[in-house]
C-alpha positions in Angstrom: 0.0 0.0 0.0 2.9 2.4 0.8 4.2 2.2 -2.7 0.8 3.0 -4.1 0.3 6.2 -2.0 3.9 7.3 -1.4 5.2 7.1 -5.0 2.2 6.8 -7.5 4.5 7.4 -10.5 6.7 4.4 -9.6 3.7 2.3 -8.8 2.0 3.0 -12.2 5.3 2.6 -14.0 5.9 -0.8 -12.4 2.5 -1.9 -13.5 3.3 -0.9 -17.0 6.5 -3.0 -16.9 4.4 -5.9 -15.7 2.1 -5.5 -18.7 5.1 -5.5 -21.0 6.9 -8.4 -19.4 3.8 -10.7 -19.8 3.9 -10.1 -23.6 7.6 -10.7 -23.9 8.1 -13.1 -26.9 10.6 -15.1 -24.9 7.8 -16.0 -22.5 4.9 -16.6 -24.9 6.4 -18.0 -28.1 7.9 -21.4 -27.0 4.6 -23.0 -26.0 3.2 -22.6 -29.6 6.2 -24.1 -31.5 5.5 -27.4 -33.3 7.9 -30.2 -34.0 10.2 -29.6 -36.9 8.7 -30.6 -40.3 10.0 -33.4 -42.6 11.0 -30.7 -45.1 12.3 -27.2 -44.6 11.5 -24.9 -41.7 11.4 -21.3 -43.0 10.9 -18.5 -40.5 9.6 -15.1 -41.8 8.0 -12.2 -40.0 7.5 -8.5 -39.6 6.7 -6.1 -36.7 8.2 -4.4 -33.7 8.2 -7.7 -31.8 9.3 -10.0 -34.7 13.0 -10.0 -34.0 12.5 -10.9 -30.4 10.1 -13.6 -31.6 12.7 -14.9 -33.9 15.2 -15.0 -31.0 12.7 -17.1 -29.0 12.3 -19.5 -32.0 16.0 -20.1 -32.2 16.3 -20.5 -28.5 13.9 -23.4 -29.0 15.0 -25.0 -32.3 18.6 -23.8 -32.7 19.7 -22.0 -35.9 16.9 -21.6 -38.4 16.6 -20.4 -42.0 14.6 -17.2 -42.6 14.2 -13.5 -42.7 12.4 -11.2 -40.3 11.8 -7.4 -40.7 11.7 -5.2 -37.6 11.9 -1.5 -36.8 15.2 0.3 -36.7 16.7 -0.3 -33.2 14.7 -3.4 -32.5 17.0 -6.1 -33.9 18.0 -9.1 -31.8 20.9 -11.5 -32.2 19.9 -14.6 -34.1 22.1 -17.5 -35.3 20.5 -18.3 -38.7 17.5 -16.1 -39.2 18.4 -12.8 -40.9 17.1 -9.7 -39.1 16.5 -6.7 -41.4 15.7 -3.3 -39.9 13.4 -0.8 -41.7 11.3 2.3 -41.1 8.1 2.6 -39.1 5.4 4.0 -39.2 6.2 5.2 -42.7 7.8 2.5 -44.9 11.2 2.9 -46.7 13.3 1.2 -49.3 14.9 -1.2 -46.8 11.5 -2.6 -45.9 10.4 -2.9 -49.5 13.6 -4.7 -50.5 13.4 -7.1 -47.5 9.7 -7.8 -48.3 10.6 -8.8 -51.9 13.2 -11.2 -50.4 10.6 -12.7 -48.1 8.3 -13.4 -51.1 11.2 -15.0 -53.0 12.1 -17.1 -49.9 8.7 -18.8 -49.7 8.1 -19.0 -53.5 9.3 -22.6 -54.1 8.3 -24.5 -51.0 6.5 -27.9 -51.0 3.9 -29.7 -49.0 6.5 -31.1 -46.6 7.8 -27.7 -45.7 6.6 -25.4 -42.9 6.6 -21.6 -42.9 6.6 -20.1 -39.4 5.4 -16.5 -39.7 6.0 -14.2 -36.8 3.7 -11.2 -36.9 3.2 -8.2 -34.6 2.1 -4.6 -34.6 4.2 -2.4 -36.9 4.2 -5.1 -39.6 2.0 -3.0 -41.9 4.8 -0.5 -42.5 7.6 -2.9 -42.3 6.2 -5.5 -44.7 5.9 -3.3 -47.8 5.5 -4.4 -51.4 3.4 -1.9 -53.3 0.8 -3.1 -55.7 1.5 -3.1 -59.4 1.6 0.5 -60.7 2.0 2.0 -57.2 5.4 3.4 -56.1 7.0 3.4 -52.7 6.6 7.2 -52.6 2.9 6.7 -53.2 2.7 4.3 -50.3 4.6 6.7 -48.1 2.4 9.6 -48.9 -0.8 7.7 -48.2 0.6 6.3 -45.0 1.5 9.7 -43.7 -1.9 11.1 -44.7 -3.7 8.2 -42.9 -1.6 8.6 -39.8 -2.5 12.3 -39.6 -6.2 11.8 -40.4 -7.3 10.3 -37.1 -8.7 7.2 -38.9 -8.9 4.1 -36.7 -6.4 1.3 -37.4 -9.0 -0.9 -39.0 -9.7 1.6 -41.7 -6.1 2.4 -42.3 -5.4 -1.3 -42.8 -8.2 -1.7 -45.4 -6.5 0.9 -47.5 -3.1 -0.6 -47.0 -4.3 -4.1 -48.0 -5.6 -2.9 -51.4 -2.4 -1.1 -52.3 -0.1 -4.1 -51.5 1.1 -7.3 -53.0 1.6 -8.9 -49.6 -1.2 -7.9 -47.2 -4.7 -9.3 -46.9 -3.7 -12.9 -47.2 -1.4 -12.5 -50.1 1.7 -13.6 -48.2 -0.1 -16.8 -47.2 -1.0 -17.5 -50.8 2.6 -17.1 -51.8 3.6 -19.8 -49.2 1.2 -22.4 -50.7 1.5 -25.4 -50.8 3.7 -25.4 -47.7 2.0 -25.5 -44.3 1.9 -22.1 -42.7 1.7 -21.4 -39.0 1.4 -17.7 -38.0 2.1 -16.7 -34.4 0.7 -13.2 -33.7 1.2 -10.7 -30.9 -1.9 -8.5 -31.1 -1.8 -4.8 -31.0 -5.3 -4.1 -32.3 -8.6 -3.6 -30.5 -10.6 -6.9 -30.6 -7.5 -9.0 -31.6 -8.7 -9.6 -35.1 -5.8 -11.4 -36.9 -6.8 -9.9 -40.2 -6.0 -6.4 -38.8 -2.7 -7.2 -37.2 0.1 -6.1 -39.5 -2.7 -5.8 -42.1 -3.2 -9.6 -42.1 -0.6 -10.8 -44.6 -1.4 -14.4 -43.8 -5.1 -14.1 -43.1 -8.0 -14.0 -45.7 -9.9 -10.7 -46.1 -13.4 -9.7 -47.3 -12.9 -6.0 -47.9 -12.9 -4.5 -51.4 -11.1 -1.6 -53.2 -14.4 0.3 -53.0 -14.2 0.1 -49.2 -10.7 1.6 -49.4 -11.9 4.4 -51.7 -14.7 5.2 -49.4 -12.4 5.4 -46.4 -10.1 7.8 -48.2 -13.0 9.9 -49.3 -14.5 10.0 -45.8 -11.2 11.3 -44.3 -10.6 13.8 -47.2 -7.4 12.2 -48.2 -6.1 13.1 -51.7 -4.9 10.3 -54.0 -2.3 10.4 -56.7 -3.5 9.1 -60.1 -1.5 5.9 -59.6 -3.3 5.2 -56.3 -6.7 5.9 -57.7 -6.0 3.7 -60.7 -4.8 0.9 -58.5 -7.9 1.0 -56.4 -10.1 0.9 -59.6 -8.7 -2.5 -60.4 -9.9 -5.9 -59.3 -9.0 -6.8 -55.7 -5.8 -8.7 -55.1 -6.5 -9.6 -51.5 -7.2 -13.3 -50.8 -10.7 -14.4 -49.6 -10.9 -16.5 -46.5 -12.1 -19.5 -48.5 -9.3 -19.5 -51.0 -7.7 -22.9 -51.4 -4.3 -21.4 -51.0 -5.2 -20.7 -47.3 -6.2 -24.3 -46.6 -2.9 -25.1 -45.0 -2.7 -21.9 -43.0 -3.2 -21.7 -39.2 -3.1 -18.5 -37.1 -2.7 -18.3 -33.3 -2.9 -15.2 -31.1 -0.1 -15.8 -28.5 -0.2 -12.4 -26.6 -2.9 -9.8 -26.4 -3.7 -6.5 -24.5 -6.3 -8.3 -22.3 -3.6 -10.6 -20.9 -1.2 -7.7 -20.1 -4.0 -5.7 -18.4 -5.0 -8.7 -16.4 -1.5 -9.2 -15.2 -1.2 -5.6 -14.1 -4.6 -5.8 -12.4 -3.5 -8.8 -10.3 -0.4 -6.9 -9.1 -2.4 -3.8 -8.3 -5.0 -5.8 -6.3 -2.2 -7.5 -4.3 -1.0 -4.0 -3.5 -4.3 -3.0 -2.0 -6.1 -1.4 -5.0 -9.6 -1.9 -6.2 -9.3 -2.4 -10.0 -11.9 -1.3 -12.4 -11.3 -2.5 -15.9 -12.7 -0.1 -18.5 -11.9 -2.3 -21.5 -9.0 -3.6 -23.5 -10.3 -2.5 -27.0 -11.1 1.1 -26.5 -10.6 3.3 -29.6 -11.1 7.0 -30.1 -9.6 10.4 -30.2 -6.8 10.6 -27.6 -7.8 13.9 -26.2 -11.4 12.9 -25.9 -10.6 9.7 -24.1 -8.2 11.5 -21.7 -10.9 14.0 -20.8 -13.6 11.4 -20.4 -11.5 9.0 -18.2 -10.3 11.9 -16.1 -13.9 13.0 -15.5 -14.8 9.4 -14.5 -11.9 9.5 -12.0 -13.1 12.9 -10.6 -16.6 11.6 -10.2 -15.3 8.6 -8.4 -13.3 10.7 -6.0 -16.0 13.2 -5.4 -18.6 10.6 -4.4 -16.5 10.1 -1.3 -16.4 6.9 0.8 -13.3 5.4 -0.8 -11.5 3.2 1.7 -8.8 2.0 -0.7 -7.0 3.3 -3.8 -9.0 2.6 -7.0 -7.2 1.9 -10.3 -8.9 2.5 -13.7 -7.2 0.3 -16.3 -7.8 0.4 -20.1 -6.2 -0.6 -23.3 -6.9 -0.4 -27.0 -5.6 2.2 -29.5 -6.1 6.0 -29.3 -5.8 8.0 -32.4 -4.8 11.6 -33.1 -6.2 13.9 -35.7 -3.3 16.1 -36.5 -4.3 19.8 -36.1 -1.0 21.4 -35.2 2.7 20.9 -36.0 4.1 19.8 -32.6 5.7 16.6 -31.5 3.2 14.3 -29.9 1.7 10.9 -29.7 -1.7 9.4 -28.7 -0.7 8.4 -25.2 1.0 11.6 -24.3 -2.0 13.5 -25.7 -4.3 11.4 -23.6 -2.2 12.2 -20.5 -2.1 16.0 -21.3 -5.9 16.1 -21.9 -6.4 14.2 -18.6 -4.2 16.7 -16.8 -6.1 19.6 -18.1 -9.4 18.0 -17.0 -8.1 17.2 -13.5 -6.9 20.8 -13.0 -4.2 20.0 -10.5 -6.2 17.4 -8.4 -3.7 16.1 -5.8 -5.1 12.6 -5.5 -5.5 11.5 -9.1 -2.5 10.2 -11.1 -2.4 9.2 -14.7 0.0 7.1 -16.8 -0.5 6.4 -20.5 2.1 4.4 -22.5 2.4 2.3 -25.6 3.7 -1.1 -24.8 6.2 -1.1 -27.7 8.0 1.9 -26.2 7.1 4.2 -29.0 4.2 6.7 -28.7 3.5 8.0 -32.2 6.8 8.5 -34.0 8.7 9.6 -31.0 11.2 7.4 -29.1 9.1 7.8 -26.0 6.7 5.3 -24.5 4.2 7.9 -23.1 3.7 10.2 -20.1 2.8 10.5 -16.5 0.5 13.3 -15.1 -0.6 14.3 -11.7 -1.5 17.3 -9.5 1.9 18.9 -10.1 1.7 18.7 -13.9 0.0 22.0 -14.6 1.8 23.8 -11.8 5.2 22.8 -13.1 4.2 23.8 -16.6 3.0 27.2 -15.6 6.1 27.8 -13.5 8.1 27.2 -16.6 5.7 29.5 -18.6 4.5 26.6 -20.8 0.9 26.8 -21.9 -0.7 23.3 -21.6 -3.8 24.3 -23.7 -1.5 25.5 -26.5 0.5 22.3 -26.3 -2.7 20.3 -26.7 -4.0 22.3 -29.6 -0.7 22.0 -31.4 -0.4 18.3 -30.9 2.8 19.0 -28.9 2.4 16.7 -25.9 5.8 15.1 -26.1 7.5 18.5 -26.0 5.3 19.5 -23.1 6.1 16.4 -21.0 9.8 16.6 -21.9 10.0 20.1 -20.5 8.4 19.2 -17.1 10.0 15.7 -16.7 6.8 13.8 -17.3 7.9 11.5 -20.1 8.2 7.7 -19.7 11.1 6.5 -21.7 11.8 2.7 -21.9 13.6 2.2 -25.2 12.6 -0.8 -27.4 10.5 -3.1 -25.3 10.6 -5.8 -28.1 6.9 -6.5 -27.9 3.7 -4.7 -28.8 0.2 -5.1 -27.3 -0.7 -1.5 -27.7 -1.9 1.2 -25.3 -1.7 0.8 -21.5 -3.6 3.4 -19.6 -3.9 3.6 -15.8 -5.6 6.2 -13.6 -5.0 5.9 -9.9 -7.5 7.5 -7.5 -6.1 7.7 -3.9 -8.5 8.3 -1.0 
């Protein structure tokens, strides 16, 4: 109990680390690895956790053949599997070249061979093979526009699938007739495998018309090449396609598991835990305001005889209005701080479990009753920071950032609000 009330920042940061540790690929991968096949075992993958997943695979099997693409700075030492680093959240030439090599690697496999695909969040940008007639620059431009639009991840992935040669089940089709086992660490609300890394090994039912409607709804301009590509017949693979008959997908880590692990530790520390949901989506500033209001209402009703912890996960989004340096978790925390107006008994932590909030090398932020006081002492305007999407700059100036470095996993947002009696 003392840790909870005497150092709320440490307490919430420790809970975040518990959530991350539970999703560590070294902990969750081994139980899902089958016996070696009669033929070749080829390991492929993409995502922020994929290199750590590959490391876990080789810890089990020994040196393996394969190629995995991860974010710059997220590589891990492997004996046989090649690890290629590329750009995220906007793809680059390194990712494109590595993706073409992955397609080539699986192109001549037989029925006795096994492809082990290691997928996690971030794979949409890292596994990049533009559709015919679409350039890498086209893909980069549309990715940047989608990220700034505030579109939910599911809508972004629909567009990405129909501008790709690998997403939406196309990678699975390329592996046929080999058996394919995909191990997935989920970073999307609802844990839908077709949405994680844009579902490269999972069948899809969306259409190019769906992609066009999404771009229109968010007022995103398209180059002639993109418009022409989306006017063509769909290249994504339907769930009933015979080429997917030998494909199996398993979710091996998910946000709900990480939140549950943190909840158990909090309860053992004397907290009452109220789970708000593991699949919450929405505008970061709106969610921060609404959850802070819920915490205020809880406090103001009185009668609390123990600390109460509000936990939630999912994926916040940010509609870019300004030109600052921010991320959805930091923006959530800043909006919550403004709503709490210096309340001394409510503490907020919001972080991304991959250690990267938005495009910044920062996991997220902590806010409490001192946040606005410190900012105003430093003559920093929190309202202006929020309106300019500049939450990372704001929290950097007042010492509120949570910096972890690469966590080597990714089960999306971790948000915790502690209400102390």
